[in-house]
PLY file of the C-alpha trace (Angstrom):
ply
format ascii 1.0
element vertex 183
property float x
property float y
property float z
element edge 182
property int vertex1
property int vertex2
end_header
-17.62 4.99 7.78
-14.37 6.71 8.15
-11.34 6.14 10.65
-8.50 8.31 10.94
-5.09 6.61 11.53
-1.18 7.51 12.40
-0.20 5.46 9.52
-0.75 2.32 7.50
-1.45 -1.11 8.91
1.65 -2.79 7.57
3.46 0.35 9.46
2.06 -0.29 12.98
-0.56 2.15 12.06
-3.43 3.05 15.39
-6.77 3.65 14.80
-7.07 7.28 16.30
-10.64 8.24 15.18
-13.88 6.66 13.65
-16.84 8.21 12.07
-19.68 6.43 11.16
-22.94 8.09 9.20
-26.39 6.93 8.66
-27.41 7.49 4.71
-30.70 7.22 3.96
-30.89 6.19 -0.33
-34.25 6.91 -1.07
-33.48 10.81 0.16
-30.09 11.24 0.68
-30.57 12.49 4.38
-27.22 11.31 6.69
-26.78 11.43 10.11
-23.74 10.73 12.27
-24.43 8.15 14.21
-21.04 7.39 15.78
-18.33 10.02 16.20
-14.99 9.67 18.67
-11.66 9.65 19.02
-10.26 6.39 20.26
-6.25 5.49 22.28
-5.37 1.91 21.23
-3.36 -0.19 23.53
-0.14 -0.24 20.71
-0.27 3.99 21.05
2.76 5.33 22.03
5.42 8.05 21.10
6.81 6.45 17.45
2.84 7.12 16.24
3.15 10.76 16.59
6.97 11.57 14.51
7.62 10.00 10.98
7.15 8.04 9.52
3.66 7.77 11.42
1.95 10.87 12.76
0.47 11.85 9.21
-2.96 12.34 11.18
-1.19 14.93 13.12
0.29 17.23 10.53
-2.44 16.84 8.28
-5.32 17.78 10.37
-6.56 19.57 13.52
-6.56 16.53 15.45
-3.76 16.78 18.43
-1.69 13.77 20.14
-3.10 15.19 23.53
-6.51 15.12 22.74
-6.11 10.95 21.24
-4.14 10.54 24.43
-6.99 11.72 26.68
-9.42 10.15 24.28
-11.51 6.47 25.41
-9.85 3.28 24.66
-10.58 1.25 21.66
-11.89 -1.44 23.50
-14.20 -0.03 25.15
-15.53 1.52 21.90
-15.20 -1.84 20.13
-18.67 -3.09 21.14
-20.70 0.40 20.15
-19.10 0.42 16.92
-20.04 -3.40 16.07
-23.67 -2.97 17.45
-24.24 -0.26 14.98
-22.10 -1.93 11.94
-25.05 -4.60 12.90
-27.72 -2.62 12.97
-27.72 -1.79 9.19
-28.22 -5.35 7.67
-28.16 -3.86 4.09
-24.52 -3.36 4.74
-21.78 -0.79 4.77
-18.90 0.88 3.25
-16.17 3.11 3.36
-14.27 5.46 0.74
-11.04 3.25 -0.13
-13.18 0.46 2.17
-10.81 -2.05 1.78
-8.35 0.31 3.95
-10.92 0.99 7.03
-12.74 -2.30 7.03
-8.87 -4.27 7.25
-7.34 -1.83 10.02
-11.28 -2.57 12.00
-11.53 -6.32 10.70
-8.24 -6.65 12.53
-9.29 -4.89 15.76
-12.37 -7.87 16.04
-15.32 -5.41 14.16
-16.98 -7.90 11.88
-18.71 -7.00 8.77
-21.81 -8.74 7.56
-22.39 -7.24 4.13
-19.90 -5.20 2.74
-20.79 -2.71 0.36
-19.12 -1.26 -2.77
-16.19 0.59 -2.29
-17.29 4.21 -3.62
-13.63 5.15 -4.24
-13.16 2.54 -6.75
-16.47 3.27 -8.07
-15.68 6.74 -8.86
-11.97 5.86 -10.85
-13.61 5.61 -14.20
-16.06 8.54 -13.54
-13.19 10.56 -12.81
-10.75 9.34 -15.12
-7.13 10.67 -13.23
-4.05 10.43 -15.02
-3.30 6.74 -15.75
-1.74 4.54 -12.58
-0.11 1.52 -13.69
-0.75 -0.97 -16.74
-2.99 2.10 -17.95
-5.46 1.98 -15.79
-6.94 5.15 -14.07
-5.77 6.48 -10.53
-8.16 5.88 -7.80
-9.45 9.43 -6.84
-8.74 10.64 -3.38
-12.24 12.16 -1.93
-11.64 15.79 -2.82
-11.03 14.70 -6.83
-14.57 12.66 -6.48
-15.88 15.60 -4.85
-14.89 17.93 -7.48
-16.04 16.08 -10.40
-19.35 15.22 -8.55
-20.02 18.56 -7.01
-17.76 21.00 -9.03
-19.39 24.09 -7.52
-19.07 23.11 -4.13
-15.87 23.72 -2.57
-15.05 21.04 -0.05
-11.24 20.77 1.63
-10.60 17.25 3.03
-10.75 17.60 6.63
-8.88 14.28 7.97
-11.49 13.84 10.51
-13.44 10.88 11.21
-17.71 12.03 10.76
-16.77 15.04 8.67
-15.20 12.91 6.01
-17.89 10.55 6.26
-20.54 12.53 5.99
-19.02 13.78 2.62
-18.17 10.66 1.39
-21.79 9.42 2.34
-22.66 12.37 -0.11
-20.53 10.88 -2.88
-21.99 7.31 -2.04
-25.34 8.97 -2.99
-23.81 10.48 -5.99
-22.91 7.47 -7.45
-26.31 5.31 -6.52
-28.39 8.17 -8.07
-26.03 7.90 -11.08
-26.93 3.57 -10.56
-23.34 3.32 -10.43
-23.62 2.07 -6.39
-25.74 -0.96 -6.61
-26.66 -2.57 -3.55
-25.89 -6.01 -3.83
-23.05 -5.10 -6.09
-19.54 -5.91 -5.60
0 1
1 2
2 3
3 4
4 5
5 6
6 7
7 8
8 9
9 10
10 11
11 12
12 13
13 14
14 15
15 16
16 17
17 18
18 19
19 20
20 21
21 22
22 23
23 24
24 25
25 26
26 27
27 28
28 29
29 30
30 31
31 32
32 33
33 34
34 35
35 36
36 37
37 38
38 39
39 40
40 41
41 42
42 43
43 44
44 45
45 46
46 47
47 48
48 49
49 50
50 51
51 52
52 53
53 54
54 55
55 56
56 57
57 58
58 59
59 60
60 61
61 62
62 63
63 64
64 65
65 66
66 67
67 68
68 69
69 70
70 71
71 72
72 73
73 74
74 75
75 76
76 77
77 78
78 79
79 80
80 81
81 82
82 83
83 84
84 85
85 86
86 87
87 88
88 89
89 90
90 91
91 92
92 93
93 94
94 95
95 96
96 97
97 98
98 99
99 100
100 101
101 102
102 103
103 104
104 105
105 106
106 107
107 108
108 109
109 110
110 111
111 112
112 113
113 114
114 115
115 116
116 117
117 118
118 119
119 120
120 121
121 122
122 123
123 124
124 125
125 126
126 127
127 128
128 129
129 130
130 131
131 132
132 133
133 134
134 135
135 136
136 137
137 138
138 139
139 140
140 141
141 142
142 143
143 144
144 145
145 146
146 147
147 148
148 149
149 150
150 151
151 152
152 153
153 154
154 155
155 156
156 157
157 158
158 159
159 160
160 161
161 162
162 163
163 164
164 165
165 166
166 167
167 168
168 169
169 170
170 171
171 172
172 173
173 174
174 175
175 176
176 177
177 178
178 179
179 180
180 181
181 182
């Protein structure tokens, strides 16, 4: 899954889009199972300007679209139903960011699968970040490592990002790095 937000949770960021993709680990086939903009009660003018509002400068998403979007509270039961429909679990690129936001809105995750960003880190081997460890790769950096012949520019839109991230998960699975039941 992939969410788009106006900023970090500790800054008071608001979720503005949720995309969820089903990945068949046997074949690599993907299917969008949820794709919606959303409007949270906390959304106000500060979410459209600095330091929040990053998403509106770095994607095709416009404030007017979010202001006209369905209420997040109305979408949460459907999001939870989809999560519950996958007892093998769910993940997201930078899983803790997306899952922590959704958990704070009441979404429960029965089984959290490994984070593909963290699993990609020792494969991508990007410049040391801190304490000599490698930097966590952005989606585009992992994509370049796994699919060097396929150009990709991240749109920062929920379902499109989730589709590409699912391909990264499948490649990690194919290589034996992403393991169901792994941590």
